[in-house]
C-alpha positions as CSV (number, residue, x, y, z in Angstrom):
1,M,4.2,8.2,19.5
2,V,2.6,4.8,19.5
3,R,4.9,1.9,19.6
4,G,4.1,-1.6,18.4
5,G,5.5,-4.7,16.9
6,M,4.6,-6.5,13.7
7,R,3.8,-10.1,13.2
8,T,3.5,-11.8,9.8
9,G,1.9,-15.1,10.7
10,D,4.0,-18.1,10.0
11,G,6.0,-16.4,7.2
12,R,9.6,-15.9,8.1
13,M,10.8,-12.4,8.1
14,A,14.1,-11.5,6.5
15,E,14.1,-8.4,8.5
16,G,11.8,-7.4,11.4
17,R,11.7,-4.9,14.2
18,A,9.3,-3.0,16.3
19,M,8.0,0.1,14.7
20,D,6.9,3.5,15.7
21,R,3.9,5.2,14.2
22,V,2.6,8.8,14.6
23,A,-0.3,9.0,17.2
24,T,-3.7,10.0,15.7
25,I,-6.6,11.9,17.1
26,R,-8.3,8.6,17.5
27,D,-5.5,7.3,19.7
28,V,-5.8,10.4,21.9
29,A,-9.6,10.0,22.2
30,A,-9.2,6.3,23.2
31,R,-6.5,7.2,25.8
32,A,-8.6,10.0,27.3
33,G,-11.9,8.0,27.1
34,V,-13.7,10.7,25.1
35,S,-15.0,11.2,21.6
36,I,-12.9,12.4,18.7
37,A,-15.1,15.5,18.5
38,T,-14.2,16.3,22.1
39,V,-10.5,15.9,21.5
40,S,-10.8,18.3,18.5
41,R,-12.7,20.9,20.5
42,V,-10.3,20.8,23.4
43,L,-7.1,21.0,21.3
44,N,-8.5,23.7,19.0
45,G,-9.9,25.7,21.9
46,S,-13.4,25.7,20.5
47,G,-16.6,24.6,22.3
48,N,-17.2,23.7,25.9
49,A,-15.6,21.0,28.0
50,T,-15.2,20.4,31.7
51,P,-11.8,21.1,33.3
52,E,-11.5,17.4,34.1
53,T,-12.1,16.5,30.4
54,M,-9.7,19.1,29.2
55,E,-7.0,17.8,31.6
56,K,-7.6,14.2,30.4
57,V,-7.3,15.1,26.7
58,R,-4.2,17.3,27.2
59,A,-2.5,14.6,29.3
60,A,-3.3,11.9,26.7
61,A,-2.0,14.1,23.9
62,S,1.2,14.8,25.8
63,D,1.7,11.1,26.6
64,L,1.3,10.2,23.0
65,S,3.4,13.1,21.6
66,F,0.3,14.0,19.5
67,R,0.8,17.0,17.1
68,P,-2.6,18.6,16.3
69,S,-3.2,19.0,12.6
70,T,-4.0,22.3,11.0
71,I,-6.3,20.6,8.4
72,G,-9.5,21.8,10.0
73,R,-8.3,25.4,10.2
74,N,-7.4,25.3,6.5
75,L,-10.9,24.5,5.3
76,K,-13.0,27.2,3.7
77,A,-16.6,27.0,2.5
78,A,-16.1,27.7,-1.2
79,R,-16.7,26.3,-4.6
80,T,-13.4,26.1,-6.4
81,R,-14.2,23.1,-8.7
82,T,-10.8,21.7,-7.7
83,V,-10.0,18.3,-6.2
84,G,-6.8,17.3,-4.5
85,V,-5.0,14.0,-5.2
86,L,-2.4,12.3,-2.9
87,V,-0.4,9.3,-4.0
88,P,2.7,7.5,-2.6
89,S,4.7,8.0,-5.7
90,L,4.5,9.5,-9.2
91,T,7.5,7.5,-10.4
92,N,5.6,4.2,-10.0
93,P,3.6,3.8,-13.2
94,V,0.6,2.3,-11.5
95,F,0.0,5.6,-9.6
96,A,0.8,7.8,-12.6
97,E,-1.8,5.8,-14.5
98,S,-4.5,6.3,-11.9
99,V,-3.7,10.0,-11.7
100,A,-4.3,10.1,-15.5
101,G,-7.6,8.5,-14.9
102,I,-8.5,11.1,-12.3
103,Q,-7.5,13.9,-14.6
104,D,-9.5,12.6,-17.5
105,A,-12.7,12.2,-15.5
106,A,-12.2,15.5,-13.7
107,A,-11.6,17.5,-16.9
108,E,-14.8,16.0,-18.4
109,A,-16.7,17.2,-15.3
110,G,-15.2,20.6,-15.4
111,Y,-12.8,20.2,-12.4
112,S,-9.1,21.0,-12.0
113,V,-6.7,18.6,-10.2
114,L,-3.9,19.4,-7.7
115,I,-1.5,16.6,-7.1
116,A,0.9,15.8,-4.2
117,S,3.0,12.7,-3.4
118,T,4.5,11.3,-0.1
119,D,7.4,9.2,-1.5
120,Y,6.0,6.4,0.7
121,D,6.6,8.4,3.8
122,P,3.6,8.2,6.2
123,G,5.0,11.2,8.1
124,R,4.5,13.4,5.0
125,E,0.8,12.7,4.6
126,V,-0.4,15.4,7.0
127,R,1.8,18.1,5.5
128,A,0.8,17.1,1.9
129,I,-2.9,17.1,2.7
130,E,-2.6,20.5,4.5
131,G,-0.8,21.8,1.4
132,L,-3.7,20.6,-0.8
133,L,-6.3,22.1,1.5
134,S,-4.6,25.4,1.6
135,N,-5.6,25.6,-2.0
136,R,-9.3,25.1,-1.0
137,V,-9.9,21.9,-2.7
138,E,-13.5,20.6,-2.5
139,G,-12.5,17.0,-1.9
140,L,-9.7,14.5,-2.1
141,V,-8.7,11.3,-3.8
142,L,-6.0,9.7,-1.7
143,T,-3.8,6.6,-1.3
144,V,-2.5,6.6,2.3
145,A,-0.1,4.3,4.1
146,D,-2.7,2.9,6.5
147,A,-6.4,3.6,5.9
148,D,-7.4,2.2,9.3
149,R,-4.8,4.2,11.3
150,S,-4.5,7.6,9.7
151,G,-4.6,10.8,11.7
152,S,-5.1,12.7,8.5
153,L,-8.2,10.7,7.6
154,D,-9.5,11.0,11.2
155,T,-9.3,14.7,10.9
156,L,-11.0,14.8,7.5
157,D,-13.8,12.7,9.0
158,E,-14.2,15.1,11.8
159,V,-14.4,18.2,9.6
160,R,-16.5,16.3,7.0
161,L,-14.4,17.0,4.0
162,P,-15.4,14.5,1.2
163,Y,-12.7,12.1,0.2
164,V,-12.3,8.7,-1.5
165,L,-9.5,6.3,-1.1
166,A,-7.9,4.6,-4.1
167,Y,-6.1,1.2,-3.7
168,N,-6.6,1.2,0.1
169,Q,-9.0,-1.2,1.7
170,P,-10.0,-0.1,5.2
171,E,-11.2,-2.9,7.4
172,R,-11.8,-1.3,10.8
173,V,-13.2,2.1,9.8
174,P,-16.0,2.6,7.2
175,R,-14.4,4.9,4.6
176,A,-15.2,5.3,0.9
177,H,-12.7,3.4,-1.3
178,V,-12.1,2.0,-4.7
179,S,-9.7,-1.0,-4.9
180,V,-9.3,-4.6,-6.0
181,D,-9.5,-7.4,-3.5
182,N,-5.8,-7.5,-2.6
183,V,-6.1,-10.7,-0.6
184,A,-8.0,-12.6,-3.3
185,A,-5.6,-11.3,-6.0
186,S,-2.5,-12.5,-4.2
187,R,-4.1,-15.8,-3.6
188,A,-4.6,-16.1,-7.4
189,V,-0.9,-15.6,-7.9
190,V,0.2,-18.2,-5.4
191,E,-2.4,-20.7,-6.8
192,R,-0.9,-20.3,-10.2
193,M,2.6,-20.8,-8.9
194,S,1.4,-23.9,-7.1
195,A,-0.2,-25.2,-10.3
196,L,3.1,-24.8,-12.0
197,G,4.7,-27.1,-9.5
198,H,6.4,-24.5,-7.1
199,R,6.5,-25.7,-3.5
200,R,8.8,-23.2,-2.0
201,I,7.4,-19.7,-2.7
202,G,9.0,-16.6,-1.2
203,M,7.7,-13.0,-1.1
204,I,9.4,-9.6,-1.8
205,A,7.3,-7.1,0.1
206,G,7.3,-3.3,0.3
207,R,7.6,-2.2,3.9
208,F,4.4,-3.0,5.8
209,R,4.4,0.2,7.8
210,Q,4.4,2.2,4.5
211,S,1.6,0.3,2.7
212,D,-1.5,-1.5,3.9
213,R,-1.7,-2.9,0.4
214,S,1.6,-4.7,1.0
215,R,0.3,-6.2,4.2
216,R,-2.9,-7.4,2.6
217,R,-1.0,-9.0,-0.3
218,H,1.2,-10.7,2.3
219,A,-2.0,-12.0,4.0
220,G,-3.3,-13.4,0.7
221,W,0.1,-15.0,0.0
222,L,0.2,-16.7,3.4
223,A,-3.4,-17.9,3.2
224,A,-3.0,-19.4,-0.2
225,L,0.2,-21.3,0.9
226,G,-1.8,-22.6,3.9
227,D,-4.6,-23.8,1.7
228,A,-2.1,-25.6,-0.6
229,G,-0.4,-27.2,2.4
230,L,2.8,-25.4,1.6
231,P,5.3,-24.0,4.1
232,P,5.8,-20.2,3.9
233,G,9.0,-19.2,2.2
234,P,11.1,-16.2,3.2
235,V,9.5,-12.8,3.4
236,V,12.0,-10.1,2.4
237,E,10.7,-6.7,3.4
238,V,12.4,-3.8,1.5
239,D,12.0,-0.1,0.9
240,F,9.7,0.7,-2.1
241,N,12.4,2.7,-3.8
242,E,15.1,0.0,-3.3
243,T,16.5,-1.2,-6.6
244,R,19.5,-3.2,-5.6
245,L,18.3,-6.4,-4.0
246,A,21.0,-9.0,-4.6
247,H,22.5,-8.7,-1.2
248,R,19.0,-9.1,0.4
249,L,18.1,-12.2,-1.6
250,A,21.5,-14.0,-1.6
251,P,21.1,-15.6,1.9
252,F,17.9,-17.3,0.8
253,L,19.1,-18.8,-2.4
254,E,21.5,-21.5,-1.0
255,G,20.7,-25.1,-0.2
256,P,18.0,-27.5,-1.2
257,E,15.2,-25.5,0.4
258,R,15.8,-22.3,-1.6
259,P,12.6,-20.7,-3.1
260,T,11.8,-21.6,-6.7
261,A,9.5,-18.6,-7.1
262,F,9.1,-15.1,-5.6
263,F,5.9,-13.1,-5.5
264,A,6.6,-9.4,-5.4
265,S,4.1,-7.0,-3.8
266,N,4.4,-4.6,-6.8
267,D,5.8,-4.7,-10.3
268,M,8.7,-2.3,-9.6
269,L,9.9,-4.7,-6.9
270,A,9.4,-7.6,-9.2
271,L,11.6,-6.0,-11.8
272,A,14.3,-5.3,-9.2
273,T,14.0,-9.0,-8.1
274,I,14.7,-10.2,-11.6
275,R,17.7,-7.9,-11.8
276,A,19.0,-9.2,-8.5
277,L,18.6,-12.9,-9.5
278,R,20.5,-12.2,-12.7
279,D,23.3,-10.5,-10.7
280,L,23.4,-13.7,-8.6
281,G,23.9,-15.8,-11.7
282,L,20.4,-17.2,-11.8
283,S,18.1,-17.4,-14.8
284,V,14.4,-16.3,-14.7
285,P,12.4,-18.4,-15.0
286,D,14.6,-21.4,-15.5
287,D,16.0,-21.3,-12.0
288,V,13.6,-19.0,-10.2
289,S,10.2,-17.6,-11.3
290,V,9.0,-14.1,-10.5
291,C,5.5,-12.6,-10.5
292,G,4.6,-9.0,-9.7
293,F,1.4,-7.1,-8.8
294,D,0.0,-4.0,-10.6
295,G,0.1,-4.8,-14.4
296,I,2.3,-1.9,-15.5
297,E,2.7,-1.7,-19.2
298,V,6.5,-1.5,-19.1
299,G,6.5,-5.1,-17.8
300,R,5.5,-6.3,-21.2
301,L,8.6,-4.8,-22.7
302,M,11.1,-6.5,-20.4
303,A,13.0,-9.6,-21.3
304,P,11.7,-11.9,-19.9
305,S,8.3,-10.2,-20.0
306,L,6.8,-9.8,-16.5
307,A,4.0,-12.0,-15.2
308,T,1.8,-9.9,-13.1
309,L,-1.5,-9.4,-11.3
310,V,-3.2,-6.6,-13.3
311,Q,-5.3,-4.0,-11.5
312,P,-7.1,-1.4,-13.7
313,A,-5.2,1.6,-12.6
314,R,-6.8,4.2,-14.9
315,A,-10.2,2.9,-14.1
316,M,-9.3,3.0,-10.4
317,G,-8.6,6.8,-10.7
318,A,-11.6,7.6,-12.8
319,T,-14.0,5.6,-10.6
320,A,-12.6,7.2,-7.4
321,F,-13.2,10.7,-8.9
322,E,-16.7,9.8,-9.9
323,C,-17.4,8.5,-6.4
324,L,-16.1,11.7,-5.0
325,R,-18.1,13.9,-7.3
326,T,-21.4,12.1,-6.5
327,G,-20.4,12.3,-2.8
328,F,-20.4,16.1,-2.9
329,S,-24.2,16.0,-2.7
330,G,-24.7,12.6,-1.0
331,E,-23.3,10.2,1.6
332,L,-19.8,8.8,1.0
333,Q,-19.1,7.1,4.3
334,G,-18.4,3.4,3.9
335,R,-19.0,3.3,0.1
336,A,-16.9,0.6,-1.5
337,V,-16.2,-0.2,-5.1
338,M,-14.3,-3.3,-5.9
339,L,-12.8,-3.5,-9.4
340,P,-11.9,-6.8,-11.2
341,F,-8.3,-8.1,-11.5
342,T,-6.7,-10.4,-14.0
343,L,-3.5,-12.5,-13.9
344,R,-1.4,-11.6,-16.9
345,P,1.0,-14.4,-18.1
346,G,4.6,-13.5,-18.7
347,E,7.9,-15.2,-19.4
348,S,9.1,-14.5,-15.9
349,L,6.7,-17.2,-14.5
350,G,7.4,-20.8,-15.6
351,P,7.3,-24.4,-14.2
352,A,9.3,-25.2,-11.1
353,P,12.8,-26.1,-12.1
354,S,14.2,-29.7,-11.7
355,T,17.8,-28.5,-11.6
356,S,19.6,-29.6,-8.4
357,S,20.8,-27.1,-5.8
358,Q,24.3,-28.4,-6.4
359,A,24.2,-27.7,-10.1
360,L,22.9,-24.3,-9.5
361,S,25.7,-23.5,-7.1
362,E,28.2,-24.7,-9.6
363,R,26.8,-22.6,-12.4
364,R,26.6,-19.5,-10.1
365,H,30.2,-20.1,-9.2
366,T,31.2,-20.4,-12.8
367,Q,29.4,-17.1,-13.8
368,S,30.7,-15.1,-10.9
């Protein structure tokens, strides 16, 4: 197990603690001072290595509590015309829409699709991928928790199984991916909020250890605030499946320095934020504005309608599949496709309020 802390720049964390992450084959290789291929050979009992090297690798694996994956042993050389798809959630419409895009493109090309989800649990990724590979898929389209630190992806790289990442943007490791520029998109949201007069802008973020997209969106939020000369508002880090947020937001909504706007790292959290603000007796957007990220269609049906950063989810899935299909006969490593994003106006995002903090407190007291 690799232990490490998390820093979020100057943004204040509503909740922070050191986190554990599962050790990867890359961690073992770095600890032992050998290549990933050497680690794989030693732990799988294949190929030659000196006794000294074997001892280093096994000691490093033991120190890091590394559990060797069975992914490589599940691979079979076969043409099944089947691809595997792994997403964090099928209940979040943005992933369901991308899966639909994959299925449409795959059907047109004569491929079948097998689907698995992790429920935003990084620990389930290895098991889910092994399950897909046991069905002898020819390649994978995946959205993982952390594209730069993934034991599953390290193993797929080692055994040379084609895959394309959707939504992830790896920075340290060249891996094929289709995404939007999460940093630039988040900056666009904050710039719009600033243009509407908001000077205290908070963020509701899905847990960073579960999503590198959430971390990049936080980075864009923080950078845009810095460019505008604005102090970072509170960062409230929550579980992706958390729907009751009133108790998490309440401590930050008292006094003259309360946020007048919140940027949520996805639309589902934005909708939960609007509900929480209502539960606390606040009006959206008269008292507090909210903007999400994803562009799910149900946001248009809400009252108020949801302002959001739209990423083309169906095109994301279809493009990722086409990249994978062409990669079956070519080189995929490092290929990157960046899709356009748009900021969709909605009733949840309005001008900064002029209502005093005292009047707000009186109204909340009256409504409670």
